[in-house]
C-alpha positions, -999 to +999 in steps of 0.1 A: +621+168-626+625+207-619+638+214-585+642+250-573+670+248-549+668+281-532+632+294-518+625+309-485+593+302-463+580+316-428+557+306-403+525+326-405+533+342-368+565+354-380+550+372-410+524+386-387+551+397-364+573+413-389+575+449-375+584+436-341+609+411-354+625+437-378+631+459-346+648+431-328+667+410-351+696+425-372+698+399-399+662+400-406+663+436-409+688+436-433+667+417-458+631+429-447+633+461-431+614+473-464+578+465-465+579+460-501+602+428-494+581+398-500+575+370-473+556+337-480+544+308-464+547+274-474+513+274-489+524+303-511+555+284-522+534+256-531+510+280-552+541+295-570+555+260-579+524+250-594+522+282-616+554+279-630+559+241-634+584+233-603+581+196-588+603+203-559+614+231-539+641+235-514+626+255-485+654+274-467+656+292-435+675+324-426+706+333-402+687+344-372+703+357-344+679+344-321+681+307-307+645+309-304+637+320-335+660+294-351+641+268-334+606+279-340+611+285-378+630+252-381+599+235-365+577+252-390+599+239-421+599+203-405+559+207-402+558+221-438+580+190-452+558+167-434+526+182-450+542+180-485+568+153-485+567+148-522+569+186-530+594+201-504+627+196-489+635+214-458+668+231-448+672+244-409+691+271-396+713+278-365+735+306-349+769+291-359+786+311-330+763+297-306+775+267-283+743+252-290+746+251-326+758+216-328+729+203-311+704+221-330+721+207-361+715+174-348+679+182-340+675+191-378+688+161-389+663+139-368+635+160-380+641+150-415+657+183-429+683+178-457+706+209-449+715+241-430+709+273-448+709+299-460+736+308-435+754+341-436+790+334-424+800+370-424+836+382-408+820+385-374+809+348-377+840+334-392+860+349-363+841+327-338+858+297-326+823+278-325+818+280-363+843+249-368+824+226-345+788+239-362+803+230-398+818+197-384+783+190-371+768+196-405+793+172-424+788+146-394+752+142-399+755+143-437+737+175-444+742+201-470+754+237-461+740+265-483+758+296-476+748+334-487+775+347-509+781+383-524+804+399-549+832+420-537+824+447-563+793+460-579+763+476-566+750+472-531+714+457-522+695+448-491+715+419-473+744+420-497+769+412-467+805+406-469+808+368-476+829+374-507+851+348-524+880+355-504+863+346-472+845+316-486+873+300-503+894+293-471+862+276-457+860+252-485+897+245-482+893+238-447+861+215-449+868+197-482+844+169-472+815+193-466+790+193-492+782+231-498+760+252-520+775+288-525+743+309-532+741+335-561+769+320-581+793+321-549+798+356-554+819+352-583+840+323-568+836+303-598+858+327-620+886+318-600+883+281-611+910+293-637+934+289-609+941+248-607+944+248-569+909+265-566+892+243-591+907+212-572+888+223-542+853+223-559+846+185-558+818+190-531+810+226-538+779+238-561+768+270-571+732+282-573+714+306-597+694+323-571+685+361-579+707+355-611+687+383-630+699+409-606+731+400-605+747+390-638+738+391-676+724+359-687+757+347-703+768+339-669+753+304-673+777+295-702+808+311-685+804+291-652+796+259-670+827+262-691+849+270-659+833+243-631+808+222-653+773+219-654+773+191-628+783+220-601+752+243-610+718+243-596+686+262-605+675+282-577+651+311-576+652+329-544+613+328-541+595+351-530+623+374-541+618+363-576+593+337-589+607+306-601+592+311-635+615+341-642+648+322-636+635+292-657+628+313-686+663+328-684+679+294-682+659+280-709+665+308-732+702+300-731+699+271-753+722+248-733+726+212-744+697+188-730+719+170-707+732+203-693+699+216-688+687+185-673+716+187-647+710+223-638+671+223-635+670+192-613+697+162-617+724+179-597+700+186-567+685+153-571+717+135-566+727+160-538+698+158-519+692+120-523+659+125-544+644+101-571+641+120-605 
């Protein structure tokens, strides 16, 4: 089973209102101010999956600043999962600095979503005392947290943000039981696994490959596997930014041992999300 652990879908109404939302929501603007930045519905995602041989995709939300947009887009993801229960797994979103975040986490869990993400826990968010309650609620309801991460060095790009390994690691250490996916190779966090205390903290942490061709040379797969183990790596494309086929071809070009490839392409995600391979 091939599971794309990192895709994004949007309600048709959000796509139609793109210009207005860009003007009103800073997080959305950071990513989608350029008209060249692609948006997709659930049906668009399914079409891409069928083209590229993906069996199941994790449909993620965004870190909206508006509670109304969080709720409306969460509703759309719930509806999409209900329409395609064998093809889609849904993640919702919340504003982690809001006093109502824990209630929305509970609503997402009751609505059949398996996680919360893609969350942007930047310096401002992490300074809020409400974040701890939000993460505790995610853990309490048995959900998975997927966090956007970025590199402290290298080129700038739309939505890069500042959730670097130095900010992410204290969060991992503070919530060791929280199952967490650090997107985009964790902003380079796996390379710190050479430090024994850091490696010990990765028991419930996974690193996805979303947008990898834009960030690292293909050798990153072998290096990260050597450091944290193939059982902590998840295939993710970041659709519609990238078609899943592009990342799948890169993974398969690495000639990984069959068991490592099986884990990365779907085995790890199936175990994490409670799916049957």
